[in-house]
C-alpha positions as CSV (number, residue, x, y, z in Angstrom):
1,X,0.0,-0.1,0.0
2,X,1.4,3.3,-0.9
3,X,2.3,6.0,1.6
4,X,-0.1,8.9,2.2
5,X,0.2,12.7,2.4
6,X,-2.1,13.7,5.4
7,X,-3.5,17.3,6.0
8,X,-1.1,18.9,8.2
9,X,-2.0,20.8,11.3
10,X,-1.0,24.6,10.5
11,X,-2.3,26.6,13.5
12,X,-3.3,25.8,17.0
13,X,-6.9,25.9,16.5
14,X,-6.9,24.5,13.0
15,X,-9.5,21.6,12.7
16,X,-10.0,21.3,8.9
17,X,-8.8,23.2,6.0
18,X,-9.7,23.9,2.2
19,X,-7.2,22.9,-0.5
20,X,-7.2,25.9,-2.7
21,X,-4.3,24.7,-5.2
22,X,-2.4,21.6,-5.7
23,X,1.1,23.1,-6.7
24,X,2.2,19.4,-7.9
25,X,0.8,17.3,-10.5
26,X,0.2,13.4,-10.2
27,X,3.2,11.6,-10.9
28,X,5.5,14.8,-10.2
29,X,8.3,14.3,-7.9
30,X,9.2,16.8,-5.5
31,X,12.0,17.7,-2.9
32,X,11.9,18.5,0.8
33,X,10.9,22.2,0.9
34,X,9.1,22.4,-1.8
35,X,5.7,24.0,-2.1
36,X,2.8,21.1,-2.5
37,X,-0.5,22.8,-1.6
38,X,-2.1,26.1,-0.9
39,X,-4.5,25.7,1.8
40,X,-7.1,27.9,3.8
41,X,-6.9,27.4,7.4
42,X,-9.2,28.9,10.3
43,X,-6.5,31.7,10.3
44,X,-5.0,32.3,6.8
45,X,-4.0,31.1,3.2
46,X,-0.9,29.2,3.8
47,X,1.4,27.4,1.5
48,X,2.4,24.0,3.0
49,X,5.9,22.6,1.9
50,X,7.0,19.1,1.7
51,X,8.7,17.7,4.8
52,X,10.5,14.9,2.7
53,X,11.4,14.1,-0.8
54,X,8.7,12.1,-2.8
55,X,6.4,11.8,-5.7
56,X,2.6,12.9,-5.7
57,X,0.4,9.9,-6.8
58,X,-3.4,9.9,-6.7
59,X,-5.2,13.1,-5.2
60,X,-7.6,12.1,-2.9
61,X,-9.0,15.7,-1.9
62,X,-9.2,17.8,-4.9
63,X,-8.8,21.7,-5.0
64,X,-12.0,23.2,-3.4
65,X,-12.3,20.1,-0.9
66,X,-12.1,20.2,2.9
67,X,-9.9,17.8,4.9
68,X,-9.6,17.1,8.6
69,X,-6.2,17.4,10.1
70,X,-4.8,14.0,9.6
71,X,-7.0,13.0,6.9
72,X,-5.3,11.5,3.8
73,X,-5.2,14.0,1.0
74,X,-3.0,12.4,-1.6
75,X,-1.3,9.1,-2.1
76,X,2.5,9.3,-2.4
77,X,4.2,7.2,-5.3
78,X,7.6,5.9,-5.8
79,X,8.0,7.9,-8.8
80,X,8.1,4.7,-11.2
81,X,5.7,4.1,-14.0
82,X,2.9,6.2,-15.5
83,X,1.2,8.9,-13.2
84,X,-2.3,7.7,-12.0
85,X,-5.2,9.2,-13.7
86,X,-7.1,11.7,-11.9
87,X,-10.6,12.8,-12.9
88,X,-11.6,16.3,-13.1
89,X,-13.1,18.3,-10.1
90,X,-16.7,18.1,-9.7
91,X,-18.4,21.4,-8.7
92,X,-19.2,20.9,-5.3
93,X,-19.4,23.0,-1.7
94,X,-16.7,22.2,0.6
95,X,-19.5,20.5,2.9
96,X,-20.6,18.2,0.0
97,X,-17.0,17.1,-0.6
98,X,-16.6,16.3,3.1
99,X,-20.0,14.3,3.0
100,X,-18.8,12.5,0.2
101,X,-15.5,11.5,1.9
102,X,-17.5,10.4,5.0
103,X,-20.1,8.4,3.2
104,X,-17.6,6.8,0.8
105,X,-19.2,7.9,-2.4
106,X,-17.9,9.5,-5.4
107,X,-19.1,13.2,-6.5
108,X,-19.0,12.1,-10.0
109,X,-22.3,11.5,-11.7
110,X,-24.2,13.6,-8.9
111,X,-26.5,16.2,-10.4
112,X,-26.2,19.2,-8.3
113,X,-29.0,21.4,-7.2
114,X,-27.3,24.3,-5.9
115,X,-26.6,27.6,-7.9
116,X,-24.9,27.1,-11.3
117,X,-25.3,23.3,-10.8
118,X,-23.1,22.9,-7.8
119,X,-23.4,19.8,-5.8
120,X,-24.6,20.4,-2.1
121,X,-24.4,18.4,1.1
122,X,-28.1,17.4,0.5
123,X,-27.3,16.1,-3.0
124,X,-24.5,14.0,-1.5
125,X,-27.0,12.6,1.0
126,X,-29.5,11.9,-1.4
127,X,-27.3,10.0,-3.6
128,X,-26.2,7.9,-0.7
129,X,-29.8,7.3,0.1
130,X,-29.7,9.2,3.4
131,X,-31.9,11.8,2.4
132,X,-35.3,11.8,0.5
133,X,-35.8,13.3,-3.0
134,X,-36.7,17.0,-2.7
135,X,-40.4,17.8,-2.3
136,X,-42.2,21.0,-3.1
137,X,-42.7,23.0,-0.2
138,X,-45.2,25.3,1.0
139,X,-44.8,29.0,0.6
140,X,-42.7,30.5,3.4
141,X,-44.1,33.6,4.7
142,X,-40.3,34.7,4.9
143,X,-39.8,34.5,1.2
144,X,-36.9,32.6,-0.4
145,X,-33.8,32.0,1.4
146,X,-30.4,32.3,0.0
147,X,-28.2,29.8,2.3
148,X,-24.5,30.5,2.7
149,X,-22.5,27.7,4.1
150,X,-19.9,28.8,6.6
151,X,-16.2,29.0,5.4
152,X,-13.8,27.1,7.3
153,X,-12.6,30.1,9.0
154,X,-16.3,30.9,10.1
155,X,-16.8,27.4,11.2
156,X,-13.8,27.4,13.4
157,X,-14.6,30.8,15.0
158,X,-18.2,29.5,15.7
159,X,-16.9,26.3,17.2
160,X,-14.3,28.1,19.5
161,X,-16.9,31.0,20.6
162,X,-19.4,28.1,21.6
163,X,-16.6,26.3,23.6
164,X,-15.6,29.4,25.4
165,X,-19.1,30.5,26.1
166,X,-20.1,27.1,27.6
167,X,-16.7,26.0,29.3
168,X,-15.5,29.3,30.9
169,X,-17.3,30.9,33.9
170,X,-16.8,34.7,32.9
171,X,-17.3,37.9,34.7
172,X,-17.0,41.4,33.5
173,X,-15.9,44.8,34.8
174,X,-16.0,48.1,33.1
175,X,-14.4,51.5,33.6
176,X,-14.7,54.9,31.9
177,X,-11.5,56.6,30.9
178,X,-11.0,60.1,30.2
179,X,-9.4,60.4,26.9
180,X,-8.8,64.3,26.6
181,X,-5.0,64.1,27.1
182,X,-4.6,61.4,24.4
183,X,-6.7,63.0,21.9
184,X,-4.5,66.3,22.6
185,X,-1.3,64.2,22.5
186,X,-2.2,62.9,19.0
187,X,-2.8,66.3,17.5
188,X,0.9,67.1,18.1
189,X,2.2,64.0,16.8
190,X,3.1,63.4,13.0
191,X,1.5,59.9,11.9
192,X,0.0,59.8,15.3
193,X,-0.6,56.3,16.8
194,X,-4.2,55.5,16.9
195,X,-6.2,55.5,20.0
196,X,-6.2,51.5,19.8
197,X,-2.4,51.6,19.7
198,X,-2.3,53.7,23.1
199,X,-4.8,50.9,24.4
200,X,-2.4,48.1,23.4
201,X,0.5,49.7,24.9
202,X,-1.1,50.6,28.0
203,X,-2.6,46.8,28.3
204,X,0.9,45.4,27.7
205,X,2.4,47.4,30.5
206,X,-0.7,46.4,32.8
207,X,0.1,43.0,31.8
208,X,3.7,43.1,33.1
209,X,2.4,44.8,36.4
210,X,-0.4,42.2,36.7
211,X,1.1,38.8,35.2
212,X,-1.8,36.7,36.5
213,X,-3.7,38.2,33.4
214,X,-1.0,37.2,31.1
215,X,-1.4,33.5,31.4
216,X,-3.5,30.6,30.0
217,X,-5.9,28.0,31.9
218,X,-5.2,24.5,30.6
219,X,-6.1,21.2,32.2
220,X,-6.6,22.7,35.7
221,X,-3.4,24.8,35.6
222,X,-2.4,28.2,35.2
223,X,0.4,28.9,32.9
224,X,2.0,32.1,33.4
225,X,3.8,33.3,30.2
226,X,7.2,35.2,30.3
227,X,6.5,37.0,27.1
228,X,3.7,39.7,26.8
229,X,2.1,39.2,23.4
230,X,-1.2,41.1,22.6
231,X,-3.6,39.9,19.9
232,X,-5.5,42.5,18.4
233,X,-8.9,41.5,16.8
234,X,-9.4,42.5,13.0
235,X,-12.5,42.4,11.4
236,X,-12.2,41.0,7.7
237,X,-15.1,40.9,5.3
238,X,-16.3,37.3,6.3
239,X,-14.3,36.5,9.6
240,X,-12.4,37.9,12.7
241,X,-8.8,37.4,12.7
242,X,-6.5,38.2,15.7
243,X,-2.9,38.9,14.7
244,X,-0.5,39.1,17.4
245,X,1.9,42.0,18.5
246,X,4.7,40.0,20.1
247,X,6.7,41.5,23.1
248,X,4.3,44.5,23.4
249,X,5.5,45.3,26.7
250,X,9.1,46.1,25.2
251,X,8.0,47.9,22.0
252,X,7.6,51.8,21.9
253,X,4.2,53.0,20.9
254,X,5.6,54.1,17.6
255,X,6.7,50.5,17.0
256,X,3.4,49.2,18.1
257,X,1.7,51.6,15.8
258,X,3.6,50.4,12.7
259,X,3.3,46.8,13.6
260,X,-0.7,47.0,14.1
261,X,-1.0,48.7,10.8
262,X,1.0,46.0,9.0
263,X,-1.0,43.3,10.8
264,X,-4.2,44.6,10.1
265,X,-3.5,45.0,6.5
266,X,-2.2,41.7,6.2
267,X,-5.4,40.2,8.1
268,X,-7.7,41.9,5.6
269,X,-5.6,40.7,2.8
270,X,-5.4,37.2,4.3
271,X,-1.6,37.3,3.6
272,X,-0.4,36.7,7.3
273,X,1.7,33.8,8.1
274,X,0.4,31.2,10.6
275,X,2.8,32.1,13.4
276,X,1.7,35.7,13.0
277,X,-2.0,34.7,14.3
278,X,-1.0,32.4,17.2
279,X,0.9,32.8,20.5
280,X,-1.2,35.5,22.1
281,X,-1.3,35.9,25.8
282,X,-4.1,38.5,25.8
283,X,-6.4,40.2,23.2
284,X,-7.9,43.6,22.5
285,X,-10.9,44.0,20.5
286,X,-11.8,47.4,19.6
287,X,-15.4,48.1,18.0
288,X,-15.3,52.0,19.0
289,X,-14.7,53.1,15.2
290,X,-18.0,51.6,14.5
291,X,-19.9,53.9,16.9
292,X,-20.3,51.4,19.6
293,X,-20.0,52.9,23.1
294,X,-19.4,49.6,24.8
295,X,-19.7,45.8,24.6
296,X,-18.4,42.6,26.1
297,X,-16.1,40.3,24.4
298,X,-15.9,36.5,24.8
299,X,-12.7,35.1,26.2
300,X,-10.6,33.3,23.5
301,X,-9.5,30.3,25.4
302,X,-7.0,29.4,26.7
303,X,-6.4,32.9,27.4
304,X,-7.9,34.2,30.6
305,X,-9.0,37.7,29.9
306,X,-9.9,40.0,26.9
307,X,-10.4,43.7,26.8
308,X,-13.3,45.2,24.8
309,X,-12.8,48.8,23.9
310,X,-15.8,51.2,23.0
311,X,-16.0,54.4,21.4
312,X,-15.4,58.0,22.9
313,X,-18.8,59.5,24.2
314,X,-18.5,63.0,25.7
315,X,-14.6,62.6,26.2
316,X,-14.8,59.2,27.8
317,X,-14.1,55.7,26.5
318,X,-15.5,52.6,28.3
319,X,-13.2,49.7,28.7
320,X,-14.9,46.3,29.5
321,X,-12.6,43.3,30.7
322,X,-13.8,39.9,30.4
323,X,-12.3,37.5,32.9
324,X,-12.0,33.7,33.5
325,X,-13.4,33.3,37.1
326,X,-11.4,30.1,37.5
327,X,-7.9,32.1,37.5
328,X,-9.1,35.8,38.4
329,X,-11.5,37.5,40.6
330,X,-13.5,40.7,40.8
331,X,-10.8,42.8,42.7
332,X,-8.2,41.5,40.1
333,X,-10.2,42.7,37.4
334,X,-10.7,46.2,39.1
335,X,-7.0,46.7,39.8
336,X,-6.1,45.8,36.2
337,X,-8.6,48.3,35.0
338,X,-7.6,51.0,37.4
339,X,-4.1,50.6,36.2
340,X,-5.2,50.9,32.5
341,X,-7.1,54.1,33.2
342,X,-4.1,55.7,35.2
343,X,-1.7,55.0,31.9
344,X,-4.3,56.1,29.6
345,X,-5.1,59.4,31.5
346,X,-1.4,60.0,31.8
347,X,-0.2,59.3,28.3
348,X,3.2,61.0,28.2
349,X,4.2,57.9,30.2
350,X,3.3,55.6,27.4
351,X,5.6,57.5,24.9
352,X,8.6,56.7,27.0
């Protein structure tokens, strides 16, 4: 039996990924370090490089297909003989491809009922005998529905948010911060850091002062981290990514500003490397630019806290801290926010 190439794990939270493009053809040899596939993970679009020399055999998961971590995606041949014949890629949704793999049936020959004749999960189940033929349905008072399946990124975010909401006992504390001095200071600085940059710098400083917030809760133990890596939530067209400002406590405000601009641009273009999207020890999420005065963010496990930043209303900005009650307590949250407020209301200290 030939060896198999399995879907690699390319990020801490990755459960599956979509194969965007095969960069080698069946029968083609490759060397260690050669680019094999381009995949969309829960974090970014990534090129996976071969870990050993080999020859690509039959492709088991075609372009557009989804595979779980560890699932075989291709056979690896010896490089001798003619390359195996691989059929063209059927027009199917990622969920349909996964269903076909699970049910052990081929997508070839299945008539698609989706837009443009695309094969849907229901088509696959019907072909496998697991679903009845579609029947005319009574008119729905809500009109017709346009069904949009979740992307791998959206599905992973949804799964992790459910896990966090159902497994972490969370409490929240809030504080209003006078932003008048920060606003005045920004007026006098060329290419001034954003308000969020000030918050990231202040949070990094406070994390060094209160190391219990710079931690993870894993299997009943608290892991306190030596590096202060602040994740900055960035909204894209179809997902929420959290690139990381590493060693934020050691960076100047101008360095943080340049880093967050670069990371935000890379997140929106989905061009960040996997290592730029993992390793955060604390997260800052800001919706103030959308006119939101305050909100509560969900803790991103295994982190133990997240800071939600609202917009400025009558010269004040509301900060809301969500904390894992297994590690932190109300007084801890109050002290942390008090330190944040002190730093942001004396912003000259953040320029040093």
